[in-house]
gemmi code that builds the backbone of each chain (N, CA, C; Angstrom):
import gemmi

chains = {
    "A": [
        ("MET", (32.073, -16.810, -52.477), (32.670, -16.798, -51.144), (31.595, -17.144, -50.118)),
        ("ILE", (31.870, -18.170, -49.327), (30.927, -18.585, -48.285), (31.526, -18.246, -46.925)),
        ("ARG", (30.729, -17.556, -46.094), (31.158, -17.287, -44.707), (30.082, -17.826, -43.772)),
        ("VAL", (30.502, -18.748, -42.874), (29.601, -19.335, -41.887), (30.207, -19.096, -40.511)),
        ("ALA", (29.374, -18.696, -39.535), (29.893, -18.498, -38.184), (28.830, -18.803, -37.143)),
        ("VAL", (29.286, -19.364, -36.019), (28.471, -19.528, -34.814), (29.192, -18.731, -33.747)),
        ("GLN", (28.533, -17.727, -33.172), (29.267, -16.842, -32.277), (28.427, -16.381, -31.094)),
        ("ALA", (29.114, -16.160, -29.949), (28.448, -15.644, -28.751), (28.377, -14.116, -28.793)),
        ("ALA", (29.267, -13.497, -29.567), (29.294, -12.035, -29.660), (28.125, -11.526, -30.499)),
        ("ALA", (27.725, -10.298, -30.252), (26.644, -9.674, -31.020), (26.986, -9.691, -32.508)),
        ("ILE", (25.955, -9.861, -33.342), (26.144, -9.856, -34.795), (26.058, -8.406, -35.276)),
        ("ASP", (27.123, -7.930, -35.899), (27.160, -6.569, -36.441), (26.669, -6.617, -37.890)),
        ("VAL", (25.364, -6.379, -38.069), (24.737, -6.566, -39.378), (25.383, -5.666, -40.437)),
        ("GLY", (25.646, -4.396, -40.077), (26.241, -3.465, -41.047), (27.623, -3.905, -41.495)),
        ("ALA", (28.447, -4.320, -40.518), (29.810, -4.755, -40.845), (29.784, -6.031, -41.673)),
        ("GLU", (28.854, -6.946, -41.320), (28.767, -8.202, -42.075), (28.326, -7.944, -43.512)),
        ("PHE", (27.388, -7.010, -43.702), (26.964, -6.725, -45.068), (28.108, -6.105, -45.865)),
        ("GLY", (28.877, -5.226, -45.206), (30.008, -4.610, -45.884), (31.025, -5.641, -46.348)),
        ("ARG", (31.304, -6.608, -45.490), (32.252, -7.665, -45.834), (31.697, -8.551, -46.956)),
        ("HIS", (30.409, -8.912, -46.821), (29.753, -9.773, -47.805), (29.747, -9.128, -49.186)),
        ("ASP", (29.525, -7.811, -49.206), (29.290, -7.108, -50.464), (30.552, -6.429, -50.986)),
        ("ALA", (31.715, -6.824, -50.461), (32.947, -6.101, -50.788), (33.165, -5.950, -52.283)),
        ("GLY", (32.837, -6.994, -53.039), (33.064, -6.910, -54.471), (31.900, -6.306, -55.243)),
        ("GLY", (30.768, -6.120, -54.576), (29.559, -5.668, -55.255), (28.916, -6.825, -55.996)),
        ("HIS", (27.610, -6.976, -55.836), (26.890, -8.070, -56.487), (25.644, -7.523, -57.170)),
        ("GLY", (25.186, -8.221, -58.196), (24.003, -7.769, -58.916), (22.766, -7.739, -58.046)),
        ("ALA", (22.605, -8.799, -57.216), (21.406, -8.895, -56.386), (21.769, -9.490, -55.040)),
        ("SER", (21.348, -8.823, -53.950), (21.608, -9.332, -52.604), (20.301, -9.413, -51.837)),
        ("ALA", (20.032, -10.595, -51.252), (18.854, -10.781, -50.405), (19.320, -11.001, -48.981)),
        ("SER", (18.532, -10.505, -48.012), (18.946, -10.656, -46.623), (17.784, -11.095, -45.752)),
        ("PHE", (18.116, -11.831, -44.677), (17.154, -12.126, -43.626), (17.831, -11.847, -42.303)),
        ("VAL", (17.171, -11.048, -41.451), (17.673, -10.757, -40.114), (16.623, -11.226, -39.122)),
        ("GLY", (16.980, -12.195, -38.259), (16.058, -12.681, -37.230), (16.424, -12.062, -35.897)),
        ("ARG", (15.417, -11.501, -35.191), (15.697, -10.840, -33.912), (14.871, -11.452, -32.786)),
        ("VAL", (15.363, -11.280, -31.558), (14.662, -11.768, -30.364), (13.430, -10.896, -30.134)),
        ("ARG", (12.249, -11.549, -30.048), (11.019, -10.813, -29.725), (10.810, -10.817, -28.211)),
        ("GLY", (10.253, -9.710, -27.691), (10.009, -9.604, -26.248), (8.608, -10.016, -25.856)),
        ("ASP", (7.979, -10.899, -26.666), (6.590, -11.304, -26.406), (6.421, -11.925, -25.022)),
        ("GLY", (5.276, -11.643, -24.397), (4.898, -12.331, -23.164), (5.804, -12.017, -21.982)),
        ("GLY", (6.510, -10.891, -22.028), (7.393, -10.530, -20.924), (8.719, -11.253, -20.948)),
        ("LEU", (9.140, -11.724, -22.138), (10.430, -12.423, -22.259), (11.574, -11.470, -21.916)),
        ("THR", (12.482, -11.942, -21.046), (13.626, -11.110, -20.658), (14.944, -11.640, -21.205)),
        ("GLU", (15.006, -12.981, -21.458), (16.242, -13.550, -22.008), (15.901, -14.716, -22.925)),
        ("LEU", (16.611, -14.772, -24.033), (16.551, -15.953, -24.899), (17.948, -16.560, -24.910)),
        ("PHE", (18.023, -17.852, -24.535), (19.319, -18.534, -24.525), (19.336, -19.561, -25.644)),
        ("LEU", (20.399, -19.544, -26.449), (20.560, -20.503, -27.548), (21.661, -21.489, -27.189)),
        ("GLU", (21.262, -22.756, -26.994), (22.249, -23.811, -26.744), (22.682, -24.392, -28.084)),
        ("HIS", (23.950, -24.812, -28.186), (24.448, -25.367, -29.446), (25.406, -26.519, -29.180)),
        ("HIS", (25.756, -27.236, -30.224), (26.745, -28.319, -30.148), (28.100, -27.743, -30.583)),
        ("PRO", (29.165, -28.047, -29.844), (30.449, -27.391, -30.121), (30.984, -27.641, -31.533)),
        ("VAL", (30.586, -28.726, -32.159), (31.083, -29.038, -33.507), (29.947, -29.069, -34.536)),
        ("MET", (28.871, -29.764, -34.186), (27.841, -30.049, -35.196), (27.023, -28.831, -35.614)),
        ("THR", (26.918, -27.824, -34.758), (26.118, -26.651, -35.131), (26.754, -25.934, -36.322)),
        ("GLU", (28.052, -25.646, -36.207), (28.715, -24.957, -37.317), (28.783, -25.853, -38.557)),
        ("ALA", (29.007, -27.162, -38.342), (29.049, -28.092, -39.483), (27.697, -28.120, -40.200)),
        ("GLY", (26.609, -28.053, -39.424), (25.275, -28.050, -40.014), (25.021, -26.798, -40.849)),
        ("LEU", (25.464, -25.653, -40.326), (25.312, -24.405, -41.095), (26.141, -24.476, -42.374)),
        ("SER", (27.341, -25.010, -42.261), (28.226, -25.113, -43.425), (27.623, -26.044, -44.487)),
        ("ASP", (27.044, -27.165, -44.036), (26.391, -28.085, -44.979), (25.262, -27.380, -45.729)),
        ("LEU", (24.463, -26.596, -45.003), (23.352, -25.879, -45.650), (23.869, -24.853, -46.648)),
        ("ALA", (24.913, -24.132, -46.257), (25.476, -23.109, -47.147), (25.966, -23.749, -48.446)),
        ("HIS", (26.631, -24.890, -48.330), (27.130, -25.556, -49.535), (25.986, -26.141, -50.363)),
        ("ALA", (24.924, -26.598, -49.686), (23.755, -27.090, -50.425), (23.126, -25.957, -51.239)),
        ("ALA", (23.062, -24.774, -50.647), (22.500, -23.616, -51.367), (23.386, -23.243, -52.554)),
        ("ALA", (24.708, -23.288, -52.328), (25.643, -22.908, -53.402), (25.609, -23.907, -54.557)),
        ("ASP", (25.282, -25.183, -54.233), (25.156, -26.192, -55.299), (23.873, -25.997, -56.095)),
        ("ARG", (22.863, -25.451, -55.421), (21.523, -25.405, -56.007), (21.273, -24.139, -56.824)),
        ("TRP", (21.866, -23.010, -56.364), (21.644, -21.737, -57.050), (22.983, -21.116, -57.440)),
        ("GLN", (22.914, -20.208, -58.403), (24.124, -19.509, -58.834), (24.365, -18.350, -57.876)),
        ("LEU", (25.283, -18.562, -56.921), (25.506, -17.562, -55.882), (26.911, -16.983, -55.991)),
        ("ALA", (27.002, -15.663, -55.785), (28.294, -14.989, -55.812), (28.888, -14.896, -54.405)),
        ("ALA", (28.016, -14.845, -53.379), (28.477, -14.768, -51.997), (27.351, -15.201, -51.067)),
        ("LEU", (27.765, -15.805, -49.940), (26.790, -16.306, -48.974), (27.343, -16.071, -47.570)),
        ("THR", (26.532, -15.473, -46.716), (26.913, -15.271, -45.316), (25.813, -15.865, -44.447)),
        ("LEU", (26.206, -16.724, -43.485), (25.243, -17.393, -42.622), (25.817, -17.374, -41.206)),
        ("ILE", (25.232, -16.533, -40.347), (25.775, -16.363, -38.992), (24.668, -16.576, -37.977)),
        ("HIS", (24.931, -17.431, -36.981), (23.958, -17.675, -35.911), (24.601, -17.347, -34.586)),
        ("ARG", (23.885, -16.571, -33.790), (24.394, -16.260, -32.457), (23.975, -17.353, -31.476)),
        ("VAL", (24.786, -17.592, -30.440), (24.462, -18.553, -29.387), (24.704, -17.891, -28.025)),
        ("GLY", (24.172, -18.526, -26.967), (24.299, -17.975, -25.626), (23.110, -17.101, -25.276)),
        ("ALA", (23.326, -16.193, -24.295), (22.220, -15.380, -23.769), (22.008, -14.118, -24.590)),
        ("MET", (20.745, -13.858, -24.942), (20.380, -12.673, -25.722), (19.192, -11.963, -25.087)),
        ("ALA", (19.050, -10.684, -25.407), (17.945, -9.868, -24.894), (17.018, -9.498, -26.050)),
        ("PRO", (15.757, -9.110, -25.741), (14.852, -8.676, -26.817), (15.501, -7.603, -27.682)),
        ("GLY", (15.332, -7.749, -28.980), (15.910, -6.808, -29.936), (17.237, -7.263, -30.512)),
        ("ASP", (17.922, -8.195, -29.837), (19.217, -8.676, -30.339), (19.015, -9.495, -31.620)),
        ("THR", (20.008, -9.446, -32.491), (19.973, -10.255, -33.706), (20.414, -11.682, -33.385)),
        ("ILE", (19.543, -12.669, -33.737), (19.871, -14.091, -33.515), (20.557, -14.675, -34.734)),
        ("VAL", (20.043, -14.337, -35.917), (20.532, -14.983, -37.125), (20.570, -13.979, -38.275)),
        ("LEU", (21.602, -14.116, -39.107), (21.755, -13.259, -40.288), (22.042, -14.137, -41.496)),
        ("VAL", (21.240, -13.962, -42.547), (21.465, -14.661, -43.810), (21.625, -13.609, -44.899)),
        ("LEU", (22.730, -13.664, -45.641), (22.942, -12.782, -46.795), (23.262, -13.670, -47.981)),
        ("ALA", (22.506, -13.507, -49.064), (22.738, -14.309, -50.270), (22.791, -13.387, -51.465)),
        ("SER", (23.863, -13.500, -52.235), (24.030, -12.643, -53.409), (24.274, -13.457, -54.658)),
        ("SER", (23.755, -12.923, -55.752), (23.798, -13.611, -57.030), (23.743, -12.547, -58.128)),
        ("PRO", (24.076, -12.923, -59.359), (23.803, -11.986, -60.451), (22.307, -11.747, -60.629)),
        ("HIS", (21.460, -12.647, -60.126), (20.017, -12.582, -60.407), (19.191, -12.589, -59.128)),
        ("ARG", (18.161, -11.742, -59.068), (17.397, -11.602, -57.824), (16.683, -12.883, -57.423)),
        ("SER", (16.158, -13.628, -58.408), (15.377, -14.818, -58.045), (16.250, -15.840, -57.320)),
        ("GLU", (17.490, -15.980, -57.738), (18.398, -16.935, -57.096), (18.779, -16.466, -55.690)),
        ("ALA", (19.033, -15.174, -55.541), (19.401, -14.628, -54.227), (18.245, -14.793, -53.245)),
        ("LEU", (17.023, -14.463, -53.681), (15.852, -14.556, -52.800), (15.559, -16.011, -52.429)),
        ("ALA", (15.627, -16.906, -53.398), (15.331, -18.319, -53.129), (16.352, -18.913, -52.165)),
        ("ALA", (17.622, -18.615, -52.373), (18.669, -19.155, -51.496), (18.485, -18.655, -50.065)),
        ("CYS", (18.141, -17.384, -49.930), (17.942, -16.795, -48.606), (16.793, -17.498, -47.883)),
        ("GLU", (15.681, -17.716, -48.581), (14.512, -18.365, -47.968), (14.813, -19.834, -47.633)),
        ("PHE", (15.488, -20.532, -48.539), (15.900, -21.916, -48.302), (16.732, -22.013, -47.019)),
        ("LEU", (17.696, -21.118, -46.872), (18.607, -21.198, -45.723), (17.874, -20.961, -44.406)),
        ("ILE", (16.991, -19.969, -44.355), (16.308, -19.702, -43.083), (15.303, -20.804, -42.778)),
        ("ASP", (14.649, -21.341, -43.801), (13.705, -22.446, -43.563), (14.420, -23.691, -43.050)),
        ("ARG", (15.506, -24.052, -43.709), (16.167, -25.319, -43.369), (16.978, -25.231, -42.079)),
        ("LEU", (17.488, -24.040, -41.757), (18.288, -24.006, -40.524), (17.401, -24.162, -39.288)),
        ("LYS", (16.104, -23.890, -39.425), (15.194, -24.097, -38.296), (14.972, -25.584, -37.994)),
        ("THR", (15.195, -26.447, -38.959), (14.907, -27.875, -38.747), (16.144, -28.763, -38.806)),
        ("ASP", (17.245, -28.265, -39.389), (18.392, -29.132, -39.676), (19.617, -28.876, -38.804)),
        ("VAL", (19.648, -27.770, -38.068), (20.884, -27.392, -37.385), (20.705, -27.493, -35.871)),
        ("MET", (21.736, -28.000, -35.192), (21.643, -28.273, -33.756), (21.708, -26.985, -32.936)),
        ("LEU", (20.525, -26.449, -32.676), (20.354, -25.242, -31.867), (19.053, -25.397, -31.086)),
        ("TRP", (19.056, -24.956, -29.835), (17.847, -25.073, -28.998), (17.633, -23.776, -28.245)),
        ("LYS", (16.380, -23.273, -28.298), (16.044, -22.007, -27.635), (15.421, -22.255, -26.256)),
        ("ARG", (15.900, -21.503, -25.269), (15.305, -21.520, -23.920), (14.890, -20.096, -23.555)),
        ("GLU", (13.619, -19.944, -23.169), (13.080, -18.620, -22.861), (12.991, -18.408, -21.352)),
        ("THR", (13.363, -17.195, -20.901), (13.182, -16.795, -19.506), (12.292, -15.552, -19.492)),
        ("PHE", (11.282, -15.562, -18.624), (10.324, -14.462, -18.564), (10.480, -13.671, -17.269)),
        ("GLY", (9.935, -12.449, -17.279), (10.053, -11.532, -16.141), (9.506, -12.088, -14.842)),
        ("ASP", (8.512, -12.997, -14.945), (7.929, -13.572, -13.728), (8.692, -14.805, -13.236)),
        ("GLY", (9.843, -15.100, -13.866), (10.680, -16.201, -13.403), (10.488, -17.506, -14.158)),
        ("ARG", (9.458, -17.591, -15.004), (9.255, -18.827, -15.762), (10.412, -19.062, -16.724)),
        ("VAL", (10.821, -20.328, -16.853), (11.856, -20.721, -17.811), (11.305, -21.892, -18.617)),
        ("ALA", (11.397, -21.833, -19.959), (10.818, -22.903, -20.776), (11.632, -23.100, -22.053)),
        ("TRP", (11.870, -24.373, -22.398), (12.482, -24.681, -23.694), (11.417, -24.541, -24.776)),
        ("VAL", (11.776, -23.940, -25.887), (10.839, -23.754, -26.995), (10.599, -25.101, -27.677)),
        ("GLU", (9.335, -25.384, -27.971), (8.972, -26.620, -28.679), (9.092, -26.400, -30.192)),
        ("ALA", (9.564, -27.410, -30.900), (9.610, -27.337, -32.368), (8.178, -27.242, -32.892)),
        ("ARG", (7.978, -26.455, -33.958), (6.638, -26.264, -34.531), (6.486, -27.074, -35.807)),
        ("ALA", (5.320, -27.724, -35.942), (5.067, -28.549, -37.124), (5.165, -27.714, -38.404)),
        ("GLY", (4.742, -26.452, -38.339), (4.782, -25.585, -39.517), (6.197, -25.372, -40.037)),
        ("ASP", (7.183, -25.361, -39.124), (8.575, -25.202, -39.559), (9.027, -26.404, -40.380)),
        ("ALA", (8.604, -27.607, -39.960), (8.984, -28.816, -40.702), (8.344, -28.802, -42.089)),
        ("VAL", (7.090, -28.357, -42.157), (6.405, -28.286, -43.455), (7.131, -27.326, -44.389)),
        ("ARG", (7.527, -26.156, -43.868), (8.241, -25.179, -44.699), (9.596, -25.744, -45.167)),
        ("ALA", (10.293, -26.423, -44.249), (11.619, -26.963, -44.604), (11.507, -28.056, -45.662)),
        ("GLU", (10.441, -28.868, -45.564), (10.290, -30.000, -46.497), (9.939, -29.548, -47.914)),
        ("ARG", (9.416, -28.315, -48.061), (9.105, -27.819, -49.406), (10.339, -27.848, -50.311)),
        ("TRP", (11.509, -27.728, -49.685), (12.748, -27.616, -50.483), (13.300, -28.980, -50.888)),
        ("GLY", (12.686, -30.054, -50.413), (13.108, -31.396, -50.804), (14.392, -31.847, -50.171)),
    ],
    "B": [
        ("MET", (30.640, -52.682, -24.383), (31.104, -51.622, -25.294), (31.002, -50.278, -24.572)),
        ("ALA", (32.104, -49.534, -24.523), (32.096, -48.196, -23.911), (31.630, -47.177, -24.944)),
        ("LEU", (30.760, -46.282, -24.500), (30.190, -45.294, -25.419), (30.097, -43.947, -24.708)),
        ("ASN", (30.528, -42.881, -25.397), (30.317, -41.530, -24.875), (28.932, -41.060, -25.297)),
        ("ILE", (28.186, -40.518, -24.335), (26.870, -39.961, -24.665), (26.861, -38.489, -24.260)),
        ("ALA", (26.418, -37.619, -25.177), (26.292, -36.181, -24.898), (24.818, -35.813, -24.942)),
        ("TYR", (24.396, -34.999, -23.971), (22.992, -34.602, -23.875), (22.869, -33.089, -24.089)),
        ("PHE", (21.742, -32.682, -24.685), (21.538, -31.251, -24.959), (20.137, -30.802, -24.547)),
        ("ALA", (20.033, -29.490, -24.251), (18.770, -28.810, -23.937), (18.063, -29.515, -22.775)),
        ("TRP", (16.729, -29.746, -22.888), (16.042, -30.306, -21.708), (16.436, -31.750, -21.441)),
        ("VAL", (16.975, -32.445, -22.409), (17.484, -33.800, -22.149), (18.689, -33.709, -21.195)),
        ("ARG", (19.569, -32.729, -21.456), (20.729, -32.504, -20.585), (20.277, -32.154, -19.157)),
        ("GLU", (19.278, -31.263, -19.064), (18.805, -30.859, -17.728), (18.215, -32.042, -16.967)),
        ("ARG", (17.402, -32.845, -17.659), (16.773, -33.980, -16.964), (17.797, -35.040, -16.584)),
        ("MET", (18.843, -35.211, -17.397), (19.875, -36.194, -17.066), (20.843, -35.670, -16.003)),
        ("GLY", (20.855, -34.353, -15.777), (21.735, -33.776, -14.770), (23.200, -33.798, -15.154)),
        ("ALA", (23.485, -33.963, -16.474), (24.869, -34.001, -16.948), (24.890, -33.694, -18.440)),
        ("ALA", (25.982, -33.081, -18.895), (26.127, -32.790, -20.316), (26.661, -33.997, -21.080)),
        ("GLU", (27.392, -34.878, -20.361), (27.922, -36.070, -21.028), (28.300, -37.126, -19.995)),
        ("GLU", (28.425, -38.346, -20.477), (28.881, -39.437, -19.617), (29.451, -40.541, -20.507)),
        ("VAL", (30.196, -41.443, -19.872), (30.681, -42.628, -20.563), (29.959, -43.818, -19.951)),
        ("VAL", (29.346, -44.639, -20.807), (28.604, -45.802, -20.303), (29.207, -47.083, -20.876)),
        ("GLU", (29.012, -48.143, -20.128), (29.405, -49.488, -20.593), (28.104, -50.199, -20.944)),
        ("LEU", (27.880, -50.429, -22.229), (26.590, -50.957, -22.670), (26.559, -52.481, -22.645)),
        ("PRO", (25.419, -53.063, -22.221), (25.225, -54.510, -22.389), (25.235, -54.854, -23.884)),
        ("ALA", (25.595, -56.079, -24.205), (25.760, -56.479, -25.608), (24.469, -56.343, -26.411)),
        ("ASP", (23.309, -56.503, -25.732), (22.053, -56.456, -26.490), (21.562, -55.029, -26.740)),
        ("VAL", (22.244, -54.037, -26.208), (21.880, -52.640, -26.504), (22.705, -52.211, -27.716)),
        ("ASN", (22.185, -52.508, -28.893), (23.008, -52.350, -30.102), (22.431, -51.396, -31.135)),
        ("ASP", (21.315, -50.706, -30.802), (20.849, -49.638, -31.703), (20.254, -48.498, -30.868)),
        ("LEU", (19.882, -47.397, -31.539), (19.431, -46.213, -30.797), (18.164, -46.497, -29.996)),
        ("THR", (17.228, -47.247, -30.581), (15.990, -47.562, -29.876), (16.288, -48.292, -28.564)),
        ("ALA", (17.184, -49.260, -28.631), (17.551, -50.026, -27.438), (18.291, -49.147, -26.429)),
        ("LEU", (19.104, -48.207, -26.918), (19.838, -47.312, -26.014), (18.869, -46.436, -25.222)),
        ("LEU", (17.857, -45.868, -25.907), (16.894, -45.009, -25.213), (16.116, -45.820, -24.172)),
        ("ALA", (15.731, -47.043, -24.516), (14.996, -47.889, -23.571), (15.878, -48.246, -22.372)),
        ("TRP", (17.148, -48.507, -22.638), (18.087, -48.867, -21.566), (18.292, -47.679, -20.614)),
        ("LEU", (18.472, -46.468, -21.170), (18.641, -45.276, -20.336), (17.376, -44.990, -19.530)),
        ("ALA", (16.198, -45.178, -20.157), (14.929, -44.907, -19.470), (14.730, -45.859, -18.298)),
        ("ALA", (15.228, -47.107, -18.428), (15.035, -48.115, -17.380), (16.115, -48.045, -16.302)),
        ("ARG", (17.219, -47.310, -16.579), (18.382, -47.344, -15.687), (18.122, -46.639, -14.354)),
        ("ASP", (17.513, -45.443, -14.405), (17.283, -44.683, -13.165), (16.201, -43.624, -13.406)),
        ("ALA", (15.901, -42.856, -12.339), (14.808, -41.878, -12.418), (15.116, -40.766, -13.424)),
        ("ARG", (16.373, -40.354, -13.499), (16.740, -39.295, -14.454), (16.516, -39.775, -15.883)),
        ("GLY", (16.953, -40.982, -16.146), (16.752, -41.540, -17.484), (15.279, -41.683, -17.809)),
        ("ALA", (14.504, -42.076, -16.808), (13.061, -42.236, -17.033), (12.428, -40.893, -17.391)),
        ("SER", (12.861, -39.808, -16.716), (12.242, -38.512, -16.996), (12.689, -37.961, -18.354)),
        ("ALA", (13.903, -38.271, -18.771), (14.398, -37.755, -20.054), (13.880, -38.562, -21.247)),
        ("PHE", (13.714, -39.880, -21.061), (13.460, -40.746, -22.224), (12.151, -41.522, -22.143)),
        ("ALA", (11.202, -41.011, -21.313), (9.897, -41.666, -21.222), (9.159, -41.625, -22.559)),
        ("GLU", (9.421, -40.568, -23.361), (8.767, -40.438, -24.668), (9.851, -40.426, -25.754)),
        ("PRO", (10.332, -41.609, -26.151), (11.464, -41.656, -27.094), (11.168, -41.001, -28.445)),
        ("GLN", (9.869, -40.888, -28.800), (9.543, -40.235, -30.080), (9.891, -38.748, -30.061)),
        ("ARG", (10.134, -38.173, -28.863), (10.509, -36.759, -28.764), (12.019, -36.558, -28.839)),
        ("ILE", (12.773, -37.635, -28.985), (14.231, -37.557, -28.949), (14.815, -37.686, -30.355)),
        ("ARG", (15.799, -36.840, -30.651), (16.563, -36.943, -31.894), (17.992, -37.360, -31.522)),
        ("ALA", (18.733, -37.909, -32.505), (20.058, -38.431, -32.171), (21.040, -38.217, -33.316)),
        ("ALA", (22.307, -38.115, -32.928), (23.395, -38.111, -33.902), (24.444, -39.099, -33.418)),
        ("ILE", (25.018, -39.867, -34.354), (26.096, -40.793, -34.033), (27.354, -40.286, -34.715)),
        ("ASP", (28.380, -40.004, -33.884), (29.652, -39.490, -34.407), (29.436, -38.344, -35.400)),
        ("GLY", (28.555, -37.423, -35.026), (28.385, -36.188, -35.800), (27.415, -36.269, -36.952)),
        ("VAL", (26.718, -37.393, -37.110), (25.773, -37.528, -38.221), (24.384, -37.840, -37.661)),
        ("MET", (23.380, -37.073, -38.093), (22.002, -37.304, -37.639), (21.539, -38.691, -38.078)),
        ("MET", (20.892, -39.403, -37.158), (20.472, -40.782, -37.424), (19.035, -41.015, -36.979)),
        ("GLY", (18.357, -41.952, -37.640), (17.000, -42.353, -37.265), (17.029, -43.335, -36.105)),
        ("PRO", (15.827, -43.659, -35.551), (15.732, -44.449, -34.321), (16.354, -45.843, -34.394)),
        ("GLY", (16.334, -46.497, -35.560), (16.839, -47.865, -35.635), (18.321, -47.964, -35.934)),
        ("ALA", (19.023, -46.822, -35.949), (20.432, -46.831, -36.373), (21.283, -47.696, -35.447)),
        ("PRO", (22.158, -48.530, -35.998), (23.007, -49.397, -35.169), (24.104, -48.608, -34.459)),
        ("LEU", (24.530, -49.112, -33.307), (25.581, -48.460, -32.528), (26.952, -49.099, -32.759)),
        ("ILE", (27.017, -50.108, -33.597), (28.281, -50.819, -33.825), (29.344, -49.842, -34.327)),
        ("GLY", (30.453, -49.758, -33.606), (31.550, -48.886, -34.006), (31.387, -47.442, -33.574)),
        ("ALA", (30.255, -47.089, -32.951), (30.025, -45.698, -32.553), (30.939, -45.310, -31.401)),
        ("ARG", (31.441, -44.070, -31.443), (32.240, -43.560, -30.328), (31.418, -42.590, -29.478)),
        ("GLU", (30.636, -41.715, -30.146), (29.823, -40.762, -29.391), (28.415, -40.670, -29.962)),
        ("VAL", (27.458, -40.735, -29.067), (26.055, -40.517, -29.433), (25.593, -39.228, -28.772)),
        ("ALA", (24.965, -38.339, -29.542), (24.347, -37.127, -28.996), (22.837, -37.347, -28.968)),
        ("LEU", (22.215, -37.030, -27.827), (20.762, -37.191, -27.679), (20.163, -35.837, -27.316)),
        ("PHE", (19.073, -35.455, -28.013), (18.566, -34.084, -27.863), (17.128, -33.983, -28.350)),
        ("PRO", (16.416, -32.913, -27.966), (15.062, -32.688, -28.486), (15.127, -32.173, -29.925)),
        ("PRO", (13.979, -32.159, -30.630), (13.950, -31.527, -31.954), (14.519, -30.104, -31.863)),
        ("VAL", (15.265, -29.697, -32.903), (15.983, -28.420, -32.839), (15.025, -27.238, -33.019)),
        ("THR", (15.433, -26.062, -32.478), (14.555, -24.879, -32.512), (15.347, -23.596, -32.778)),
        ("GLY", (16.338, -23.670, -33.676), (17.117, -22.471, -33.983), (16.401, -21.566, -34.967)),
        ("GLY", (17.129, -20.580, -35.473), (16.586, -19.669, -36.487), (16.007, -18.410, -35.881)),
    ],
}
model = gemmi.Model(1)
for chain_id, residues in chains.items():
    chain = gemmi.Chain(chain_id)
    for i, (resn, *xyz) in enumerate(residues, 1):
        res = gemmi.Residue()
        res.name, res.seqid = resn, gemmi.SeqId(i, " ")
        for name, pos in zip(("N", "CA", "C"), xyz):
            atom = gemmi.Atom()
            atom.name, atom.element = name, gemmi.Element(name[0])
            atom.pos, atom.b_iso = gemmi.Position(*pos), 0.0
            res.add_atom(atom)
        chain.add_residue(res)
    model.add_chain(chain)
structure = gemmi.Structure()
structure.add_model(model)
structure.setup_entities()
């Protein structure tokens, strides 16, 4: 079962895990990405494409399901305005085997940083506003997966 | 040729619009030529597309490289490298 979502509402990690794990799985790996308050950051805004963002997440989810033996996959990205501590992204990957669950989870978080139409804009307490620049290290990590 | 163009993130801010419909000259037939044409059109285009190597593009929902042809395209999305996750 694959569940992909792009949403402005807060991500309820506990509820999502409950839904993901409804049938029980041998091995479940998770990644939770949260907004950091570094440098006096007061708001993180995630811009997205109305169609291509969700399509990009769905493509990645299906690529993972083709590559590893997965029993369930949940991939949720929040968009819009967020505050420090809020959950931005949730990846849950389950399989009969831990190595497949862990690899799929890492693949998804690495590739969604480079392949999916999302852009971060930071606002700081002193009024500065800046779009986040893509990092070369993210591309290197994503390319490891071929 | 009429083409819908959608802009995102700082490209959208510099262009002052999220989307527009343009009538392209016949010789603007690939992404490289489109970026050069937008950069030469006005000050907003110049500020958004002065460094075309910083721009990524999708044609009708599919990510494309700089030399991709525009023949048959209905919508082009222009945006900076993505930064989600």
